[in-house]
C-alpha positions in Angstrom: 5.3 -27.0 36.1 4.4 -23.3 36.9 8.0 -22.7 35.4 7.5 -24.6 32.2 4.3 -22.4 31.8 5.7 -19.1 32.7 8.5 -20.0 30.0 5.2 -20.6 27.5 3.7 -17.5 28.2 6.7 -15.5 28.0 7.7 -17.1 24.8 4.2 -17.0 23.3 4.0 -13.0 24.1 7.2 -11.2 23.7 8.0 -8.0 25.0 9.4 -5.2 23.3 13.1 -4.7 23.0 13.1 -1.1 23.8 16.8 0.9 23.7 17.8 2.4 26.9 19.3 6.1 27.0 21.9 7.9 29.2 20.9 10.9 30.5 21.7 13.9 29.0 20.7 17.2 28.8 21.0 17.1 25.0 17.4 15.0 25.5 15.4 17.1 27.3 16.0 20.5 25.2 14.6 17.9 22.3 11.6 16.7 24.3 11.0 20.5 25.3 10.9 21.5 22.0 8.9 18.6 20.5 6.1 19.6 23.3 6.0 23.1 22.5 5.9 22.4 18.8 2.9 19.8 19.0 1.3 22.2 21.5 1.5 24.8 18.7 0.0 22.7 16.0 -3.1 21.6 18.4 -3.4 25.3 19.1 -3.6 26.5 15.4 -5.9 23.3 14.5 -8.4 24.8 17.1 -8.2 28.2 16.8 -7.3 29.2 13.4 -10.8 30.4 12.4 -9.6 29.8 8.3 -9.6 26.0 9.0 -13.7 26.2 8.7 -14.1 22.7 10.4 -17.8 23.6 10.3 -17.2 23.5 6.6 -15.5 20.6 7.0 -17.9 18.6 9.2 -20.9 19.2 6.1 -18.8 17.9 3.3 -17.1 15.1 5.0 -20.3 12.9 4.1 -21.5 14.7 1.1 -22.6 12.4 -1.6 -19.9 13.5 -4.1 -17.0 13.3 -1.4 -18.3 9.5 -0.7 -18.6 8.8 -4.4 -14.9 10.3 -4.7 -13.9 7.8 -2.2 -15.3 5.1 -3.6 -13.8 5.4 -6.9 -10.4 5.9 -5.4 -10.8 2.4 -3.5 -11.8 1.0 -7.0 -9.0 2.1 -8.6 -6.9 1.2 -5.9 -8.0 -2.2 -5.6 -7.8 -2.7 -9.6 -4.7 -1.5 -9.8 -3.0 -3.3 -7.2 -4.8 -6.3 -8.6 -3.4 -6.2 -12.0 -0.2 -4.9 -11.1 0.4 -7.8 -8.4 -0.1 -10.1 -11.2 1.8 -8.5 -13.6 4.6 -8.4 -11.7 4.6 -11.7 -10.6 4.7 -12.9 -14.2 7.3 -10.5 -14.9 9.3 -11.5 -12.2 9.5 -15.0 -13.7 10.1 -14.0 -16.8 13.0 -11.8 -15.5 14.4 -14.8 -14.1 13.8 -17.2 -17.1 16.5 -18.6 -19.0 14.9 -17.9 -22.4 16.5 -14.8 -23.8 13.8 -13.1 -25.1 11.3 -13.6 -22.2 13.8 -11.9 -19.7 15.0 -9.1 -22.0 11.3 -8.3 -22.5 10.8 -8.4 -18.9 13.9 -6.0 -18.4 12.4 -3.7 -21.1 9.1 -3.3 -19.4 10.5 -2.5 -16.1 12.9 -0.1 -17.6 10.4 1.8 -19.3 7.7 2.0 -16.4 9.8 2.8 -13.9 12.0 5.2 -15.9 9.1 7.2 -17.0 6.9 9.6 -14.4 3.1 8.5 -13.8 2.0 11.3 -14.5 3.3 11.7 -18.0 2.1 7.7 -18.3 -1.5 8.6 -17.2 -1.8 12.0 -20.1 -0.3 9.7 -22.4 -3.1 6.7 -22.3 -5.4 9.7 -22.2 -4.6 10.8 -25.4 -4.0 7.5 -26.9 -6.9 8.4 -29.3 -4.2 11.1 -31.3 -1.9 8.2 -31.9 -4.2 5.4 -32.7 -7.6 6.9 -33.7 -8.8 3.1 -33.9 -7.6 0.0 -32.2 -8.3 -3.7 -33.7 -7.2 -7.1 -33.7 -5.7 -8.4 -37.2 -2.6 -9.6 -38.9 0.3 -7.2 -39.1 2.3 -5.8 -42.4 -1.1 -5.5 -44.4 -2.9 -8.6 -43.4 -6.4 -8.9 -42.5 -8.4 -7.1 -39.5 -10.2 -9.5 -37.4 -11.8 -6.3 -35.2 -11.6 -2.8 -34.7 -13.0 0.1 -32.7 -12.7 3.5 -32.1 -10.0 4.6 -30.1 -11.9 7.2 -27.2 -14.8 4.4 -26.9 -12.3 1.8 -25.2 -10.1 3.9 -23.4 -12.1 6.2 -21.7 -11.1 8.2 -18.8 -11.1 5.1 -16.4 -9.7 2.8 -18.6 -6.9 5.5 -18.9 -6.6 5.5 -15.4 -6.7 1.9 -14.6 -3.9 1.4 -17.4 -1.4 4.1 -15.9 -1.6 2.8 -12.9 -1.5 -1.0 -13.6 1.5 -0.9 -16.1 3.2 1.5 -13.8 2.8 -0.5 -10.4 3.5 -3.9 -12.3 7.0 -2.7 -13.0 7.5 -2.1 -9.7 6.2 -5.1 -8.1 8.3 -7.0 -10.9 11.2 -6.1 -8.8 9.7 -6.3 -5.3 9.0 -10.1 -6.7 11.9 -11.0 -7.9 14.2 -9.7 -5.2 11.7 -11.9 -2.6 12.8 -15.3 -5.0 15.9 -14.5 -5.2 15.9 -14.2 -1.1 15.3 -17.7 -0.6 18.3 -19.7 -1.0 19.0 -22.0 -4.2 18.6 -24.9 -2.2 15.5 -24.8 -1.2 14.8 -25.1 -5.7 17.2 -27.7 -5.9 15.4 -29.8 -2.7 11.8 -29.5 -4.5 13.4 -30.7 -7.9 14.9 -33.7 -6.3 11.7 -34.7 -4.5 10.4 -34.8 -8.2 8.1 -31.5 -8.2 8.2 -29.2 -11.5 9.9 -25.9 -11.5 6.3 -24.6 -11.7 5.0 -26.4 -8.7 8.3 -25.5 -6.8 7.6 -21.7 -7.3 4.1 -22.3 -6.3 4.5 -24.5 -3.2 7.9 -24.1 -2.0 9.5 -20.9 -3.4 7.0 -18.3 -3.2 5.5 -19.1 0.4 9.1 -18.1 1.9 9.8 -15.6 -0.2 6.5 -13.5 1.1 8.1 -12.8 4.0 10.1 -10.6 1.7 7.7 -9.3 -0.4 4.6 -8.7 1.7 6.2 -5.9 3.7 7.0 -3.6 0.4 3.7 -5.0 -1.2 1.8 -2.7 1.7 3.9 0.3 1.1 3.0 -0.1 -2.6 -0.9 -0.2 -1.8 -0.6 3.0 0.4 1.4 4.6 -2.3 -1.3 3.5 -4.7 -3.9 5.2 -2.9 -2.4 8.7 -3.1 -0.9 7.9 -6.4 -4.7 7.7 -7.7 -5.2 11.4 -7.1 -3.0 12.1 -10.2 -5.6 10.7 -12.4 -7.5 13.8 -11.8 -5.7 14.9 -15.3 -8.0 12.7 -16.9 -10.9 14.1 -15.8 -11.8 10.8 -13.5 -13.7 12.0 -10.0 -11.8 10.2 -7.6 -11.6 11.5 -4.3 -9.3 14.7 -4.7 -10.9 15.5 -7.7 -14.2 15.6 -6.2 -12.9 17.9 -3.6 -11.8 20.0 -6.5 -14.9 20.0 -8.3 -16.6 21.3 -5.0 -14.3 23.9 -4.0 -13.9 25.4 -7.5 -17.5 25.9 -7.0 -17.9 27.2 -3.2 -13.7 28.8 -2.7 -13.7 26.8 -0.1 -10.3 25.5 -0.5 -8.6 24.9 2.6 -11.4 22.8 4.1 -12.0 20.8 1.4 -9.0 19.6 1.4 -8.7 18.8 4.7 -12.1 16.8 4.3 -9.9 14.9 1.3 -7.1 14.4 3.8 -8.6 13.0 6.3 -10.2 10.4 4.4 -7.0 9.4 2.9 -5.6 9.3 6.5 -8.4 6.7 7.7 -8.1 4.6 4.7 -4.1 4.9 4.9 -4.6 3.7 8.5 -7.0 0.6 7.7 -4.2 -0.6 5.0 -1.8 -0.5 7.5 -3.5 -2.4 10.0 -4.4 -5.2 7.6 -0.9 -4.9 6.1 0.4 -5.5 9.9 -2.0 -8.6 10.3 -0.4 -10.0 7.1 3.0 -9.7 7.8 2.3 -11.4 11.5 0.6 -14.4 9.5 3.5 -15.1 7.3 6.4 -14.7 10.0 5.0 -17.9 11.4 8.3 -19.5 9.7 10.8 -17.3 10.5 10.1 -16.3 14.1 10.0 -18.5 17.4 7.3 -16.2 18.9 4.8 -13.8 16.8 4.3 -9.9 17.7 1.7 -9.0 20.0 -1.1 -7.3 18.3 -2.4 -4.0 18.8 -5.5 -5.6 20.9 -2.5 -7.4 23.1 -0.7 -4.6 23.6 -4.1 -2.6 24.9 -4.9 -5.4 27.4 -1.4 -5.6 28.8 -0.8 -2.2 29.4 -4.4 -2.1 31.5 -3.2 -5.1 33.3 -0.4 -3.5 34.6 -2.3 -0.5 36.1 -5.0 -3.4 37.4 -3.0 -4.7 40.2 -1.9 -1.3 41.6 -5.6 0.4 41.6 -6.7 -3.4 43.4 -4.1 -2.8 45.9 -4.9 0.8 46.5 -8.7 0.2 46.8 -8.0 -3.0 49.3 -5.5 -0.3 51.6 -8.4 2.5 51.5 -11.4 -0.5 52.7 
């Protein structure tokens, strides 16, 4: 019984596989270089007076910086939400047997992946120069049912959202399409043989299996989107970086304010990476015999390795 329980515990909590290297003088040289380099960076961070850590502390939780951070998070969430939905729709259109749908989806991905995001943002911000009024009606001289001033519709926030979401949708379309194509075609055929419609088979059979391929690059896209929001400063959107720029243009404390923005980016990126890890772990259930340990489980194992030795030492002393 004990053997069976030990085997189950080993299956539930697999150890990480680490590569063993043969002892070589080159590894010692590389290790010494890394240690010296890291020590130099740490020394610079604590001794360079130009970093002005007191200014960083003063502005870190300031109202303008927090407002910019919230606007950055808002743009990231909305752009990724619309980008994922648009990417899923575009991916299904690319795989459609209807030629016009697949052609339109291909052109969309080709155009928005082929032009820089900064150019797209500037274009949407200056859309009123091309279309002074935006309306809905019948083309070729037909009646117009509704129209409005383009500057009232395409605000700086809307221009930023359109640029980020449409650009992200093109990349997400290829990610979703690659995930769908990674599922064996027999799964689709088996679902149809069971009487499922193609849409239900896609929703219940294909997409759940494709998520193991879709989730990792999608997590990277979310982190990339967080940093891409800094480009919307060209539209005078007060996101995190632009809020820091407004401050240091007034106080001339450029380096400390850039450090403030960088630290906030690192904090949010770390949280997003942790969320991505748990989502990947969830969708790995169907493809692995045992799930990888969580960071908390790794910490408990590391602590547990030292507890018996400490206990034995204290017992000997007593």
